[in-house]
PDB file of N, CA, C and O in Angstrom:
ATOM      1  N   UNK A   1     214.605  29.947  17.310  1.00  0.00           N
ATOM      2  CA  UNK A   1     215.492  28.830  17.581  1.00  0.00           C
ATOM      3  C   UNK A   1     216.943  29.316  17.516  1.00  0.00           C
ATOM      4  O   UNK A   1     217.301  30.130  16.665  1.00  0.00           O
ATOM      5  N   UNK A   2     217.752  28.812  18.414  1.00  0.00           N
ATOM      6  CA  UNK A   2     219.146  29.250  18.485  1.00  0.00           C
ATOM      7  C   UNK A   2     219.966  28.557  17.397  1.00  0.00           C
ATOM      8  O   UNK A   2     219.776  27.376  17.105  1.00  0.00           O
ATOM      9  N   UNK A   3     220.863  29.308  16.822  1.00  0.00           N
ATOM     10  CA  UNK A   3     221.734  28.779  15.782  1.00  0.00           C
ATOM     11  C   UNK A   3     222.791  27.870  16.412  1.00  0.00           C
ATOM     12  O   UNK A   3     223.273  28.145  17.511  1.00  0.00           O
ATOM     13  N   UNK A   4     223.142  26.810  15.731  1.00  0.00           N
ATOM     14  CA  UNK A   4     224.126  25.856  16.242  1.00  0.00           C
ATOM     15  C   UNK A   4     225.496  26.506  16.415  1.00  0.00           C
ATOM     16  O   UNK A   4     226.194  26.223  17.389  1.00  0.00           O
ATOM     17  N   UNK A   5     225.886  27.369  15.488  1.00  0.00           N
ATOM     18  CA  UNK A   5     227.192  28.033  15.582  1.00  0.00           C
ATOM     19  C   UNK A   5     227.249  28.967  16.784  1.00  0.00           C
ATOM     20  O   UNK A   5     228.270  29.051  17.466  1.00  0.00           O
ATOM     21  N   UNK A   6     226.150  29.667  17.039  1.00  0.00           N
ATOM     22  CA  UNK A   6     226.138  30.580  18.183  1.00  0.00           C
ATOM     23  C   UNK A   6     226.163  29.810  19.502  1.00  0.00           C
ATOM     24  O   UNK A   6     226.790  30.254  20.463  1.00  0.00           O
ATOM     25  N   UNK A   7     225.494  28.675  19.556  1.00  0.00           N
ATOM     26  CA  UNK A   7     225.539  27.840  20.759  1.00  0.00           C
ATOM     27  C   UNK A   7     226.951  27.308  20.988  1.00  0.00           C
ATOM     28  O   UNK A   7     227.419  27.266  22.125  1.00  0.00           O
ATOM     29  N   UNK A   8     227.637  26.898  19.910  1.00  0.00           N
ATOM     30  CA  UNK A   8     229.012  26.418  20.029  1.00  0.00           C
ATOM     31  C   UNK A   8     229.928  27.536  20.524  1.00  0.00           C
ATOM     32  O   UNK A   8     230.805  27.299  21.355  1.00  0.00           O
ATOM     33  N   UNK A   9     229.729  28.746  20.018  1.00  0.00           N
ATOM     34  CA  UNK A   9     230.546  29.880  20.463  1.00  0.00           C
ATOM     35  C   UNK A   9     230.285  30.185  21.937  1.00  0.00           C
ATOM     36  O   UNK A   9     231.222  30.479  22.680  1.00  0.00           O
ATOM     37  N   UNK A  10     229.045  30.120  22.359  1.00  0.00           N
ATOM     38  CA  UNK A  10     228.708  30.352  23.762  1.00  0.00           C
ATOM     39  C   UNK A  10     229.380  29.319  24.660  1.00  0.00           C
ATOM     40  O   UNK A  10     229.919  29.665  25.711  1.00  0.00           O
ATOM     41  N   UNK A  11     229.348  28.062  24.254  1.00  0.00           N
ATOM     42  CA  UNK A  11     230.010  27.004  25.037  1.00  0.00           C
ATOM     43  C   UNK A  11     231.516  27.235  25.117  1.00  0.00           C
ATOM     44  O   UNK A  11     232.123  27.024  26.167  1.00  0.00           O
ATOM     45  N   UNK A  12     232.118  27.664  24.015  1.00  0.00           N
ATOM     46  CA  UNK A  12     233.559  27.928  24.024  1.00  0.00           C
ATOM     47  C   UNK A  12     233.901  29.102  24.932  1.00  0.00           C
ATOM     48  O   UNK A  12     234.931  29.078  25.606  1.00  0.00           O
ATOM     49  N   UNK A  13     233.061  30.124  24.961  1.00  0.00           N
ATOM     50  CA  UNK A  13     233.332  31.260  25.828  1.00  0.00           C
ATOM     51  C   UNK A  13     233.179  30.897  27.306  1.00  0.00           C
ATOM     52  O   UNK A  13     233.899  31.426  28.153  1.00  0.00           O
ATOM     53  N   UNK A  14     232.247  30.002  27.616  1.00  0.00           N
ATOM     54  CA  UNK A  14     232.118  29.529  29.002  1.00  0.00           C
ATOM     55  C   UNK A  14     233.360  28.735  29.399  1.00  0.00           C
ATOM     56  O   UNK A  14     233.870  28.895  30.508  1.00  0.00           O
ATOM     57  N   UNK A  15     233.849  27.882  28.500  1.00  0.00           N
ATOM     58  CA  UNK A  15     235.073  27.128  28.778  1.00  0.00           C
ATOM     59  C   UNK A  15     236.277  28.055  28.931  1.00  0.00           C
ATOM     60  O   UNK A  15     237.148  27.811  29.767  1.00  0.00           O
ATOM     61  N   UNK A  16     236.329  29.114  28.130  1.00  0.00           N
ATOM     62  CA  UNK A  16     237.431  30.075  28.248  1.00  0.00           C
ATOM     63  C   UNK A  16     237.388  30.792  29.588  1.00  0.00           C
ATOM     64  O   UNK A  16     238.431  31.047  30.190  1.00  0.00           O
ATOM     65  N   UNK A  17     236.195  31.118  30.057  1.00  0.00           N
ATOM     66  CA  UNK A  17     236.080  31.757  31.368  1.00  0.00           C
ATOM     67  C   UNK A  17     236.581  30.830  32.468  1.00  0.00           C
ATOM     68  O   UNK A  17     237.219  31.285  33.418  1.00  0.00           O
ATOM     69  N   UNK A  18     236.300  29.538  32.349  1.00  0.00           N
ATOM     70  CA  UNK A  18     236.808  28.571  33.332  1.00  0.00           C
ATOM     71  C   UNK A  18     238.330  28.496  33.285  1.00  0.00           C
ATOM     72  O   UNK A  18     238.979  28.383  34.325  1.00  0.00           O
ATOM     73  N   UNK A  19     238.902  28.557  32.086  1.00  0.00           N
ATOM     74  CA  UNK A  19     240.359  28.514  31.967  1.00  0.00           C
ATOM     75  C   UNK A  19     240.988  29.767  32.558  1.00  0.00           C
ATOM     76  O   UNK A  19     242.026  29.687  33.215  1.00  0.00           O
ATOM     77  N   UNK A  20     240.367  30.927  32.332  1.00  0.00           N
ATOM     78  CA  UNK A  20     240.914  32.160  32.881  1.00  0.00           C
ATOM     79  C   UNK A  20     240.770  32.228  34.401  1.00  0.00           C
ATOM     80  O   UNK A  20     241.565  32.892  35.065  1.00  0.00           O
ATOM     81  N   UNK A  21     239.773  31.555  34.954  1.00  0.00           N
ATOM     82  CA  UNK A  21     239.648  31.496  36.406  1.00  0.00           C
ATOM     83  C   UNK A  21     240.797  30.709  37.028  1.00  0.00           C
ATOM     84  O   UNK A  21     241.126  30.912  38.197  1.00  0.00           O
ATOM     85  N   UNK A  22     241.399  29.828  36.269  1.00  0.00           N
ATOM     86  CA  UNK A  22     242.533  29.044  36.764  1.00  0.00           C
ATOM     87  C   UNK A  22     243.817  29.873  36.787  1.00  0.00           C
ATOM     88  O   UNK A  22     244.777  29.502  37.463  1.00  0.00           O
ATOM     89  N   UNK A  23     243.845  30.977  36.066  1.00  0.00           N
ATOM     90  CA  UNK A  23     245.043  31.817  36.037  1.00  0.00           C
ATOM     91  C   UNK A  23     245.301  32.444  37.408  1.00  0.00           C
ATOM     92  O   UNK A  23     246.454  32.573  37.819  1.00  0.00           O
ATOM     93  N   UNK A  24     244.262  32.828  38.106  1.00  0.00           N
ATOM     94  CA  UNK A  24     244.412  33.555  39.372  1.00  0.00           C
ATOM     95  C   UNK A  24     245.006  32.668  40.470  1.00  0.00           C
ATOM     96  O   UNK A  24     246.007  33.062  41.068  1.00  0.00           O
ATOM     97  N   UNK A  25     244.435  31.479  40.770  1.00  0.00           N
ATOM     98  CA  UNK A  25     244.975  30.700  41.895  1.00  0.00           C
ATOM     99  C   UNK A  25     246.018  29.661  41.492  1.00  0.00           C
ATOM    100  O   UNK A  25     246.255  28.713  42.240  1.00  0.00           O
ATOM    101  N   UNK A  26     246.637  29.817  40.340  1.00  0.00           N
ATOM    102  CA  UNK A  26     247.600  28.814  39.897  1.00  0.00           C
ATOM    103  C   UNK A  26     248.706  28.594  40.906  1.00  0.00           C
ATOM    104  O   UNK A  26     249.205  29.553  41.495  1.00  0.00           O
ATOM    105  N   UNK A  27     249.103  27.331  41.120  1.00  0.00           N
ATOM    106  CA  UNK A  27     250.129  27.053  42.125  1.00  0.00           C
ATOM    107  C   UNK A  27     251.510  27.618  41.765  1.00  0.00           C
ATOM    108  O   UNK A  27     252.289  27.962  42.654  1.00  0.00           O
ATOM    109  N   UNK A  28     251.808  27.711  40.483  1.00  0.00           N
ATOM    110  CA  UNK A  28     253.104  28.277  40.088  1.00  0.00           C
ATOM    111  C   UNK A  28     252.891  29.193  38.885  1.00  0.00           C
ATOM    112  O   UNK A  28     251.825  29.205  38.271  1.00  0.00           O
ATOM    113  N   UNK A  29     253.919  29.947  38.571  1.00  0.00           N
ATOM    114  CA  UNK A  29     253.802  30.879  37.449  1.00  0.00           C
ATOM    115  C   UNK A  29     253.678  30.137  36.115  1.00  0.00           C
ATOM    116  O   UNK A  29     253.023  30.631  35.197  1.00  0.00           O
ATOM    117  N   UNK A  30     254.293  28.968  35.998  1.00  0.00           N
ATOM    118  CA  UNK A  30     254.168  28.207  34.758  1.00  0.00           C
ATOM    119  C   UNK A  30     252.752  27.668  34.578  1.00  0.00           C
ATOM    120  O   UNK A  30     252.261  27.588  33.452  1.00  0.00           O
ATOM    121  N   UNK A  31     252.092  27.297  35.676  1.00  0.00           N
ATOM    122  CA  UNK A  31     250.699  26.872  35.586  1.00  0.00           C
ATOM    123  C   UNK A  31     249.797  28.020  35.150  1.00  0.00           C
ATOM    124  O   UNK A  31     248.836  27.817  34.408  1.00  0.00           O
ATOM    125  N   UNK A  32     250.110  29.212  35.609  1.00  0.00           N
ATOM    126  CA  UNK A  32     249.336  30.384  35.196  1.00  0.00           C
ATOM    127  C   UNK A  32     249.531  30.670  33.711  1.00  0.00           C
ATOM    128  O   UNK A  32     248.582  31.038  33.019  1.00  0.00           O
ATOM    129  N   UNK A  33     250.748  30.504  33.224  1.00  0.00           N
ATOM    130  CA  UNK A  33     251.023  30.731  31.806  1.00  0.00           C
ATOM    131  C   UNK A  33     250.279  29.711  30.952  1.00  0.00           C
ATOM    132  O   UNK A  33     249.714  30.064  29.918  1.00  0.00           O
ATOM    133  N   UNK A  34     250.275  28.459  31.372  1.00  0.00           N
ATOM    134  CA  UNK A  34     249.570  27.422  30.623  1.00  0.00           C
ATOM    135  C   UNK A  34     248.064  27.687  30.628  1.00  0.00           C
ATOM    136  O   UNK A  34     247.401  27.501  29.608  1.00  0.00           O
ATOM    137  N   UNK A  35     247.519  28.120  31.768  1.00  0.00           N
ATOM    138  CA  UNK A  35     246.093  28.438  31.835  1.00  0.00           C
ATOM    139  C   UNK A  35     245.750  29.630  30.944  1.00  0.00           C
ATOM    140  O   UNK A  35     244.704  29.645  30.294  1.00  0.00           O
ATOM    141  N   UNK A  36     246.626  30.622  30.917  1.00  0.00           N
ATOM    142  CA  UNK A  36     246.396  31.771  30.040  1.00  0.00           C
ATOM    143  C   UNK A  36     246.452  31.360  28.575  1.00  0.00           C
ATOM    144  O   UNK A  36     245.653  31.832  27.766  1.00  0.00           O
ATOM    145  N   UNK A  37     247.380  30.495  28.236  1.00  0.00           N
ATOM    146  CA  UNK A  37     247.494  30.008  26.872  1.00  0.00           C
ATOM    147  C   UNK A  37     246.249  29.225  26.470  1.00  0.00           C
ATOM    148  O   UNK A  37     245.742  29.388  25.360  1.00  0.00           O
ATOM    149  N   UNK A  38     245.758  28.381  27.364  1.00  0.00           N
ATOM    150  CA  UNK A  38     244.539  27.631  27.079  1.00  0.00           C
ATOM    151  C   UNK A  38     243.344  28.568  26.938  1.00  0.00           C
ATOM    152  O   UNK A  38     242.506  28.380  26.057  1.00  0.00           O
ATOM    153  N   UNK A  39     243.265  29.568  27.796  1.00  0.00           N
ATOM    154  CA  UNK A  39     242.170  30.528  27.710  1.00  0.00           C
ATOM    155  C   UNK A  39     242.175  31.313  26.412  1.00  0.00           C
ATOM    156  O   UNK A  39     241.124  31.536  25.812  1.00  0.00           O
ATOM    157  N   UNK A  40     243.351  31.730  25.980  1.00  0.00           N
ATOM    158  CA  UNK A  40     243.462  32.458  24.715  1.00  0.00           C
ATOM    159  C   UNK A  40     243.074  31.556  23.551  1.00  0.00           C
ATOM    160  O   UNK A  40     242.370  31.990  22.640  1.00  0.00           O
ATOM    161  N   UNK A  41     243.524  30.313  23.574  1.00  0.00           N
ATOM    162  CA  UNK A  41     243.203  29.384  22.495  1.00  0.00           C
ATOM    163  C   UNK A  41     241.700  29.145  22.399  1.00  0.00           C
ATOM    164  O   UNK A  41     241.135  29.160  21.305  1.00  0.00           O
ATOM    165  N   UNK A  42     241.060  28.927  23.532  1.00  0.00           N
ATOM    166  CA  UNK A  42     239.626  28.662  23.523  1.00  0.00           C
ATOM    167  C   UNK A  42     238.842  29.920  23.131  1.00  0.00           C
ATOM    168  O   UNK A  42     237.852  29.832  22.406  1.00  0.00           O
ATOM    169  N   UNK A  43     239.280  31.082  23.606  1.00  0.00           N
ATOM    170  CA  UNK A  43     238.607  32.329  23.239  1.00  0.00           C
ATOM    171  C   UNK A  43     238.710  32.584  21.738  1.00  0.00           C
ATOM    172  O   UNK A  43     237.724  32.958  21.102  1.00  0.00           O
ATOM    173  N   UNK A  44     239.886  32.386  21.177  1.00  0.00           N
ATOM    174  CA  UNK A  44     240.048  32.594  19.736  1.00  0.00           C
ATOM    175  C   UNK A  44     239.260  31.575  18.932  1.00  0.00           C
ATOM    176  O   UNK A  44     238.787  31.877  17.836  1.00  0.00           O
ATOM    177  N   UNK A  45     239.116  30.375  19.467  1.00  0.00           N
ATOM    178  CA  UNK A  45     238.268  29.385  18.795  1.00  0.00           C
ATOM    179  C   UNK A  45     236.814  29.864  18.778  1.00  0.00           C
ATOM    180  O   UNK A  45     236.118  29.714  17.774  1.00  0.00           O
ATOM    181  N   UNK A  46     236.365  30.436  19.889  1.00  0.00           N
ATOM    182  CA  UNK A  46     235.017  30.987  19.933  1.00  0.00           C
ATOM    183  C   UNK A  46     234.829  32.140  18.958  1.00  0.00           C
ATOM    184  O   UNK A  46     233.780  32.257  18.325  1.00  0.00           O
ATOM    185  N   UNK A  47     235.840  32.989  18.837  1.00  0.00           N
ATOM    186  CA  UNK A  47     235.757  34.099  17.881  1.00  0.00           C
ATOM    187  C   UNK A  47     235.723  33.574  16.447  1.00  0.00           C
ATOM    188  O   UNK A  47     234.998  34.108  15.608  1.00  0.00           O
ATOM    189  N   UNK A  48     236.501  32.534  16.167  1.00  0.00           N
ATOM    190  CA  UNK A  48     236.459  31.941  14.831  1.00  0.00           C
ATOM    191  C   UNK A  48     235.095  31.338  14.531  1.00  0.00           C
ATOM    192  O   UNK A  48     234.596  31.455  13.411  1.00  0.00           O
ATOM    193  N   UNK A  49     234.492  30.698  15.520  1.00  0.00           N
ATOM    194  CA  UNK A  49     233.151  30.142  15.326  1.00  0.00           C
ATOM    195  C   UNK A  49     232.139  31.268  15.095  1.00  0.00           C
ATOM    196  O   UNK A  49     231.241  31.129  14.265  1.00  0.00           O
ATOM    197  N   UNK A  50     232.279  32.379  15.820  1.00  0.00           N
ATOM    198  CA  UNK A  50     231.404  33.529  15.570  1.00  0.00           C
ATOM    199  C   UNK A  50     231.602  34.081  14.161  1.00  0.00           C
ATOM    200  O   UNK A  50     230.638  34.478  13.506  1.00  0.00           O
ATOM    201  N   UNK A  51     232.841  34.106  13.699  1.00  0.00           N
ATOM    202  CA  UNK A  51     233.111  34.556  12.334  1.00  0.00           C
ATOM    203  C   UNK A  51     232.435  33.684  11.302  1.00  0.00           C
ATOM    204  O   UNK A  51     231.941  34.183  10.291  1.00  0.00           O
ATOM    205  N   UNK A  52     232.408  32.382  11.546  1.00  0.00           N
ATOM    206  CA  UNK A  52     231.711  31.473  10.637  1.00  0.00           C
ATOM    207  C   UNK A  52     230.204  31.702  10.722  1.00  0.00           C
ATOM    208  O   UNK A  52     229.517  31.714   9.701  1.00  0.00           O
ATOM    209  N   UNK A  53     229.690  31.884  11.947  1.00  0.00           N
ATOM    210  CA  UNK A  53     228.250  32.090  12.130  1.00  0.00           C
ATOM    211  C   UNK A  53     227.785  33.369  11.446  1.00  0.00           C
ATOM    212  O   UNK A  53     226.712  33.397  10.844  1.00  0.00           O
ATOM    213  N   UNK A  54     228.575  34.415  11.534  1.00  0.00           N
ATOM    214  CA  UNK A  54     228.206  35.686  10.929  1.00  0.00           C
ATOM    215  C   UNK A  54     228.595  35.773   9.461  1.00  0.00           C
ATOM    216  O   UNK A  54     228.128  36.667   8.756  1.00  0.00           O
ATOM    217  N   UNK A  55     229.437  34.867   8.989  1.00  0.00           N
ATOM    218  CA  UNK A  55     229.891  34.909   7.608  1.00  0.00           C
ATOM    219  C   UNK A  55     230.829  36.070   7.345  1.00  0.00           C
ATOM    220  O   UNK A  55     230.833  36.627   6.248  1.00  0.00           O
ATOM    221  N   UNK A  56     231.619  36.440   8.330  1.00  0.00           N
ATOM    222  CA  UNK A  56     232.501  37.595   8.220  1.00  0.00           C
ATOM    223  C   UNK A  56     233.955  37.142   8.174  1.00  0.00           C
ATOM    224  O   UNK A  56     234.469  36.561   9.130  1.00  0.00           O
ATOM    225  N   UNK A  57     234.597  37.412   7.069  1.00  0.00           N
ATOM    226  CA  UNK A  57     235.998  37.058   6.914  1.00  0.00           C
ATOM    227  C   UNK A  57     236.896  37.978   7.732  1.00  0.00           C
ATOM    228  O   UNK A  57     237.986  37.572   8.135  1.00  0.00           O
ATOM    229  N   UNK A  58     236.459  39.209   7.986  1.00  0.00           N
ATOM    230  CA  UNK A  58     237.246  40.162   8.765  1.00  0.00           C
ATOM    231  C   UNK A  58     237.419  39.671  10.200  1.00  0.00           C
ATOM    232  O   UNK A  58     238.496  39.810  10.779  1.00  0.00           O
ATOM    233  N   UNK A  59     236.368  39.099  10.772  1.00  0.00           N
ATOM    234  CA  UNK A  59     236.451  38.584  12.142  1.00  0.00           C
ATOM    235  C   UNK A  59     237.442  37.428  12.210  1.00  0.00           C
ATOM    236  O   UNK A  59     238.214  37.326  13.163  1.00  0.00           O
ATOM    237  N   UNK A  60     237.423  36.562  11.208  1.00  0.00           N
ATOM    238  CA  UNK A  60     238.344  35.424  11.184  1.00  0.00           C
ATOM    239  C   UNK A  60     239.785  35.903  11.050  1.00  0.00           C
ATOM    240  O   UNK A  60     240.668  35.388  11.735  1.00  0.00           O
ATOM    241  N   UNK A  61     240.034  36.868  10.191  1.00  0.00           N
ATOM    242  CA  UNK A  61     241.388  37.399  10.026  1.00  0.00           C
ATOM    243  C   UNK A  61     241.873  38.095  11.296  1.00  0.00           C
ATOM    244  O   UNK A  61     243.041  37.973  11.663  1.00  0.00           O
ATOM    245  N   UNK A  62     240.988  38.816  11.962  1.00  0.00           N
ATOM    246  CA  UNK A  62     241.362  39.489  13.209  1.00  0.00           C
ATOM    247  C   UNK A  62     241.685  38.471  14.298  1.00  0.00           C
ATOM    248  O   UNK A  62     242.601  38.688  15.091  1.00  0.00           O
ATOM    249  N   UNK A  63     240.945  37.362  14.349  1.00  0.00           N
ATOM    250  CA  UNK A  63     241.214  36.325  15.346  1.00  0.00           C
ATOM    251  C   UNK A  63     242.571  35.664  15.094  1.00  0.00           C
ATOM    252  O   UNK A  63     243.304  35.370  16.038  1.00  0.00           O
ATOM    253  N   UNK A  64     242.895  35.437  13.859  1.00  0.00           N
ATOM    254  CA  UNK A  64     244.195  34.832  13.540  1.00  0.00           C
ATOM    255  C   UNK A  64     245.327  35.791  13.905  1.00  0.00           C
ATOM    256  O   UNK A  64     246.334  35.371  14.475  1.00  0.00           O
ATOM    257  N   UNK A  65     245.172  37.063  13.583  1.00  0.00           N
ATOM    258  CA  UNK A  65     246.201  38.053  13.927  1.00  0.00           C
ATOM    259  C   UNK A  65     246.348  38.185  15.439  1.00  0.00           C
ATOM    260  O   UNK A  65     247.468  38.264  15.944  1.00  0.00           O
ATOM    261  N   UNK A  66     245.239  38.210  16.165  1.00  0.00           N
ATOM    262  CA  UNK A  66     245.299  38.303  17.623  1.00  0.00           C
ATOM    263  C   UNK A  66     245.952  37.057  18.210  1.00  0.00           C
ATOM    264  O   UNK A  66     246.699  37.153  19.184  1.00  0.00           O
ATOM    265  N   UNK A  67     245.684  35.912  17.641  1.00  0.00           N
ATOM    266  CA  UNK A  67     246.302  34.673  18.116  1.00  0.00           C
ATOM    267  C   UNK A  67     247.808  34.693  17.964  1.00  0.00           C
ATOM    268  O   UNK A  67     248.528  34.275  18.871  1.00  0.00           O
ATOM    269  N   UNK A  68     248.293  35.171  16.836  1.00  0.00           N
ATOM    270  CA  UNK A  68     249.738  35.256  16.634  1.00  0.00           C
ATOM    271  C   UNK A  68     250.388  36.216  17.630  1.00  0.00           C
ATOM    272  O   UNK A  68     251.451  35.922  18.175  1.00  0.00           O
ATOM    273  N   UNK A  69     249.754  37.353  17.865  1.00  0.00           N
ATOM    274  CA  UNK A  69     250.304  38.311  18.822  1.00  0.00           C
ATOM    275  C   UNK A  69     250.270  37.768  20.248  1.00  0.00           C
ATOM    276  O   UNK A  69     251.219  37.958  21.008  1.00  0.00           O
ATOM    277  N   UNK A  70     249.190  37.099  20.610  1.00  0.00           N
ATOM    278  CA  UNK A  70     249.077  36.568  21.971  1.00  0.00           C
ATOM    279  C   UNK A  70     250.091  35.468  22.227  1.00  0.00           C
ATOM    280  O   UNK A  70     250.684  35.413  23.305  1.00  0.00           O
ATOM    281  N   UNK A  71     250.299  34.598  21.262  1.00  0.00           N
ATOM    282  CA  UNK A  71     251.257  33.522  21.470  1.00  0.00           C
ATOM    283  C   UNK A  71     252.682  34.043  21.541  1.00  0.00           C
ATOM    284  O   UNK A  71     253.494  33.521  22.306  1.00  0.00           O
ATOM    285  N   UNK A  72     252.995  35.058  20.760  1.00  0.00           N
ATOM    286  CA  UNK A  72     254.306  35.676  20.885  1.00  0.00           C
ATOM    287  C   UNK A  72     254.509  36.283  22.262  1.00  0.00           C
ATOM    288  O   UNK A  72     255.591  36.177  22.839  1.00  0.00           O
ATOM    289  N   UNK A  73     253.473  36.919  22.787  1.00  0.00           N
ATOM    290  CA  UNK A  73     253.553  37.492  24.130  1.00  0.00           C
ATOM    291  C   UNK A  73     253.674  36.436  25.208  1.00  0.00           C
ATOM    292  O   UNK A  73     254.391  36.630  26.190  1.00  0.00           O
ATOM    293  N   UNK A  74     252.982  35.322  25.038  1.00  0.00           N
ATOM    294  CA  UNK A  74     253.062  34.249  26.028  1.00  0.00           C
ATOM    295  C   UNK A  74     254.452  33.621  26.022  1.00  0.00           C
ATOM    296  O   UNK A  74     254.982  33.291  27.082  1.00  0.00           O
ATOM    297  N   UNK A  75     255.042  33.453  24.854  1.00  0.00           N
ATOM    298  CA  UNK A  75     256.398  32.912  24.803  1.00  0.00           C
ATOM    299  C   UNK A  75     257.391  33.869  25.449  1.00  0.00           C
ATOM    300  O   UNK A  75     258.289  33.430  26.167  1.00  0.00           O
ATOM    301  N   UNK A  76     257.246  35.164  25.206  1.00  0.00           N
ATOM    302  CA  UNK A  76     258.129  36.143  25.836  1.00  0.00           C
ATOM    303  C   UNK A  76     257.947  36.146  27.354  1.00  0.00           C
ATOM    304  O   UNK A  76     258.921  36.259  28.099  1.00  0.00           O
ATOM    305  N   UNK A  77     256.716  36.022  27.803  1.00  0.00           N
ATOM    306  CA  UNK A  77     256.453  35.967  29.232  1.00  0.00           C
ATOM    307  C   UNK A  77     257.057  34.717  29.861  1.00  0.00           C
ATOM    308  O   UNK A  77     257.584  34.774  30.972  1.00  0.00           O
ATOM    309  N   UNK A  78     256.984  33.599  29.164  1.00  0.00           N
ATOM    310  CA  UNK A  78     257.570  32.368  29.696  1.00  0.00           C
ATOM    311  C   UNK A  78     259.083  32.489  29.818  1.00  0.00           C
ATOM    312  O   UNK A  78     259.665  31.993  30.782  1.00  0.00           O
ATOM    313  N   UNK A  79     259.727  33.140  28.852  1.00  0.00           N
ATOM    314  CA  UNK A  79     261.178  33.340  28.941  1.00  0.00           C
ATOM    315  C   UNK A  79     261.525  34.277  30.090  1.00  0.00           C
ATOM    316  O   UNK A  79     262.533  34.088  30.770  1.00  0.00           O
ATOM    317  N   UNK A  80     260.694  35.281  30.303  1.00  0.00           N
ATOM    318  CA  UNK A  80     260.946  36.228  31.387  1.00  0.00           C
ATOM    319  C   UNK A  80     260.790  35.560  32.749  1.00  0.00           C
ATOM    320  O   UNK A  80     261.598  35.783  33.651  1.00  0.00           O
ATOM    321  N   UNK A  81     259.757  34.745  32.894  1.00  0.00           N
ATOM    322  CA  UNK A  81     259.538  34.053  34.175  1.00  0.00           C
ATOM    323  C   UNK A  81     260.649  33.049  34.443  1.00  0.00           C
ATOM    324  O   UNK A  81     261.076  32.864  35.582  1.00  0.00           O
ATOM    325  N   UNK A  82     261.101  32.414  33.397  1.00  0.00           N
ATOM    326  CA  UNK A  82     262.173  31.418  33.561  1.00  0.00           C
ATOM    327  C   UNK A  82     263.497  32.068  33.864  1.00  0.00           C
ATOM    328  O   UNK A  82     264.373  31.432  34.451  1.00  0.00           O
ATOM    329  N   UNK A  83     263.672  33.326  33.479  1.00  0.00           N
ATOM    330  CA  UNK A  83     264.899  34.048  33.781  1.00  0.00           C
ATOM    331  C   UNK A  83     265.875  34.097  32.619  1.00  0.00           C
ATOM    332  O   UNK A  83     267.013  34.536  32.781  1.00  0.00           O
ATOM    333  N   UNK A  84     265.438  33.650  31.451  1.00  0.00           N
ATOM    334  CA  UNK A  84     266.321  33.699  30.293  1.00  0.00           C
ATOM    335  C   UNK A  84     266.117  35.012  29.548  1.00  0.00           C
ATOM    336  O   UNK A  84     265.009  35.548  29.536  1.00  0.00           O
ATOM    337  N   UNK A  85     267.162  35.532  28.933  1.00  0.00           N
ATOM    338  CA  UNK A  85     266.978  36.739  28.128  1.00  0.00           C
ATOM    339  C   UNK A  85     266.220  36.399  26.851  1.00  0.00           C
ATOM    340  O   UNK A  85     266.326  35.285  26.337  1.00  0.00           O
ATOM    341  N   UNK A  86     265.470  37.344  26.350  1.00  0.00           N
ATOM    342  CA  UNK A  86     264.656  37.104  25.156  1.00  0.00           C
ATOM    343  C   UNK A  86     265.459  36.992  23.918  1.00  0.00           C
ATOM    344  O   UNK A  86     264.903  36.790  22.839  1.00  0.00           O
TER     345      UNK A  86
END
């Protein structure tokens, strides 16, 4: 029987793939940034759920650290696309 946490993680990863598919044909660069941000958020949520399923605190800490780095990069990218200096 499949574990509930693993099924939830699988569903989150499918949703993240759908969000990342929106990055490619986005009508504007800001729409692509928002889709990337949503994809990162959903992917990290799936990793956190996997960390709970496996009972591994290291996975949860790595997901939080990756989330902080990704959001900093997305903010820098948004400033670059907008034309403002960082």
